[in-house]
N, C-alpha and C positions, 0 to 999 in steps of 0.2 A: 307706499303705495296707498290706494285708495278703497273706502268699502264706504257701502249702504249698509244702512243693522239695522235693520227693523224684528222689534221685540214686543211681542203681544203675550198681555195676557189676562186671558180671563175668568171670569168665577162664575161658576150657574148654581141657584140658589133651588132645592125643591119647594121653599116658602115664599112671598114676599120677605126679601128686610129691608128693615125700615130704616136704616143710617149704615153706613162705614166710614171710616176712617182709613188711611193709608199714609202712607208713605215710602217712599218708590227713589232707590238710586237705579234713573235709567239712564245720566247723564255720563256721556262720560267725558275724564277732565282733560281740561289741557293742560299739559305739560310740555317739556322740550323735545320730544321725542314723538308726540300726537299733540295733532292742531283737528278739532273742532268745528266744522263750515255753518254745519247746522243742528240741527236739534230740534226735534218739535215733541208734544204728547199728549194725546188723544184721551182723554177717556171719557165712559159716555156705561151711563148717563151725562151727562153732565155738571163736576160736581158742584157744589153752594159754595163753597170754600177752597181755596189753590192760591198757595204758598211754594214758590222757590226762596231757594233758603239755601247759606252755606254751612253744612257740618263741622264742629273740633278739630276733623281732623284736613279741612277743607275740601272736602266730598259734596256736589251739585246735590239734592234731594230736590222731591217736592210731595209737597203734604196736602194732602185733598180730603174731602169732608161729602162726600154725596146724604142729601137728609132728604129724600123722597123715597117712594114706595120702587123699589126696583129687582126684579128677577135675574137679572145680568150686571155685574160690572166686568168692561173691557177696558182694560190699559195698555195703548198701543205706542210706542218712543220711535222716532224715526231720528236717526242721527246720516250722517256725510262726516268721516274722519280720514285725517292724510295721518299717516305714521312710518318712521324713522330707524331706522334699527337703533337700538342701541348701543354705543360703545363701552365693553368691560373691561378692566382692568386682566390682566395679565396672569390668571390663580397665582401662579407661584411668584410673583414678586408682591401680592400684601403683604401687611403685616402680619405678624403670628396671632392667631387669634387670643392667647392670652393675653396680647399685650391691647387690641381690643377690648378685651373683657374688662380690664385695668382701667385704662383708657376710660370709657361709658362711664365704670363706679364713680371714678375720679372728677367727669362730670366738666372740664378742662377747657372745653369751648362752648361757644355757640350748639355745633351740629354736632357737639356730644349729646349733649343735653336734651334737644328733642327729639333725640337716635334714644334712648335712658329708658323713655313710658312702654321699650320692645323687651324689656329683655325681661317684662314680670309676667306669669303666668293671666290667664284673662278670663273672662264665663265661659266660653269657650274651649280653652285652648289648659290645661292644666300638664303638674308635670312630674307626672306620678311616677312610683319609680322602674324603673329598670327600661327608660327615659336615655339616664344617663348614659348609658354604660352601652346602651345601644350608638347615643353619638360620637363617641371614645374610640368607637372603632376608625373612624371618619377623622380623627382628631388626635393622632400624635401628641405627644409634647413638643410644640414648635413648629405644630404646622401652619403653615401661612392661611389666613384665614378662607378665601373664597376657595383656595384651594380641599379646603375640607368639606367646607359646603357643597361645593359643584361633584366630590367623591360621595357624601351624604348620599346629593338627589342623585345619583348615580345606583348607592344602594334600596333608594326606594326602588325605583323601577324596575333593578332585577330579582328582588326576592319579596314586592309586595302585586298582588292580581287586580286588577278592572274591575270592578263585579260591581252592577247597581242594586245588585238584592242585597246586597251583605252588609248594608248601614243606611241611616236615618238621616236627617239634620242635624239630629242629637247625639249622633253615638257622639262618647268618648273616646279622647286620645287613646285610653289604656287597651279598648276593645279594637282601638283601628292595630294592637302594637298584638296582640291575641291572637288576634283573626290573620294579620296579612291579609286584608282587602277592604276594597271599598272603594271609593272615586275620588274628584282632584279635590274636593274639599277636605276629604281627609285628607289625603297625600297633603298638603299643603299647612293643617290643623298640625299632622304628624312634624312632620320638617322640623315648621315654625319651633314646636314644643323642643326636639332638640336640640336649635342652637341655640334660644333660651335656657336649655339647662344646662349649658356653660360659660352662663352670661352674655351672651349676645345678644347685638338685636337682631327679629323676624319681623315682618308684618304682612296683613293677607291682600294678597289681590283680587279681588272678582272683574272679571271682563271678560272677552272673549275672543278663538283663535276662528280664522276660519276656516273651513273642511273641506279640504279636496276630496274629491267625488274620486273610486276608483276608473284604471284609463280604462276610456270607453264607454264610464256612463255620465248620467247626465247627471248635474248634482238638484236633488230635491229639494223645492224649495221648501222654507221651515223646517228643514232638516237640523241645523244647527243649535246648540246649548251654550249656557253660560260655562262659564270656566274658572279655573281660577288658579293661581299658580301664589310663589312667594319672593318677599324683594328681602337681602340680607343686606346690613349697613357694613360700608368699608371705606374707614377714615382716609379723605384724600380723594376719595373715588363717588364716593354716599352712595345711595342705595345703587342697588344690581339685583336683576327681578331671572329669580330659575323657577322651570316650568317642572316639578318634580312626577307628575303623568307624563309628560315625553322626554323627559331627562335632554332637557336640552336651554337655554340662556330665551330669554325672552326676544323674539323679535320685531320686526315690522306685521308678522299676523295675528302676534298679540295684541289686543285692542282694551287697551285697558278703563273703567267704571271706576272703581270706587276703591282706596285699602285704607283699610283699618286694623285694628290691635286680633279679628280672628271675623268669622261669617256673621256672628251677627249685629259685627256693629256697619256691616253694608251691605243686607241683604237684599236683594234686588224689589222686591216689593214684602211689605211687612203690615200687617193694621188688623181691628174690630172688626166686626159686624155685631148690630143686632135681628135678631133675627132669621130669613133665613132658612129656619132647619136645615135640612142637611146638603152641604156643595161640590162641587168637581169644580177642579184644575183642570185648565188647560193652557200649555206654554208653547209659543210657536215662534222660533230666532232664527233668522235668516240672515249670515254674513255676504256682500254680492261685492267682488274685487269690483271697481270701476275703471275704464280704459285714460 
C-alpha cells in the first residue's frame, strides 16, 4: 500500500514565547516492509537551529530551536510511504517461551544480545505485582512464545475497554491493570510489561494506522491519529509486531514511525518553552492511501 501522511502539531501561547526547543520523531523508518520515498518537515516560525539525527534505537529525529518571539509554533511532517505485509511464523511452531527467555539471558548470539535490552523495566513500563500472574494465564509451561503473545493480545482486546478519558500519557501500568481501561499507548505498555515479566523481549512501536470510514461515509481530513503497538522477539524469525488495541498482527495498514523501550523514547513531539503563558495544543493527522 502507498500512503501520504500529514501530521501537524500546533502550540498556541497566551503570551509570547521567547524560545522553544524540541525533538520530534515524525519521520517514518526505512525497514524491510516499509519504504519512505519522501519526507518533509515544515516548522513555523523557521527555527534558528535544526539538526536531523539518528538516535540510539535507529530512529530518525529532528532537533530544533526557535530563538525569536512567537505566539504559535507549528510543525507539519509530510511523508510518502509504501508498506508491505510482514510475514510472521506460525505461532504454534515458535520455540517455547522458557527457551526464548533462557536464550536471551545467555546472549549466545548478536541478535539475542541486541534484543536483551528490551527485557527489563523502563522509565514508563514497570513490572508491578500482579502483572506476571496476568501474563502466565496465556503462557502455561511449554507454550510457544508467539502463541502465548497472541493469546495475551486477545485477552487484552477482550478484557480491556478503549477509553480516552481513563488515562494520561503518564498513567502507570499498575493503574491500567486495575482499571482495565485506556488507549493504544496503555495497551502496548501493559502487554510489554506482561512479556517482560516472563523474561521476554518486547519493544514499543509508534506510528499510524489507516482509518477506514463507515460504509457510505466520507473520510474526514485530519481525523486520523497516532497509533502504538508492540514487537515481540522470536528467535530465528526476528521481531513480530502485534496490535493489542485491534487484536491483530500488524499489516500493510500499519505505518511505523519509531520504536524504543516505551513511549518516552519515541514521543512524537517533546521539548521545552520559555515564556508563552498558558498554551493549547492541536494535533491533526491524515493518513490517505494512494492509487
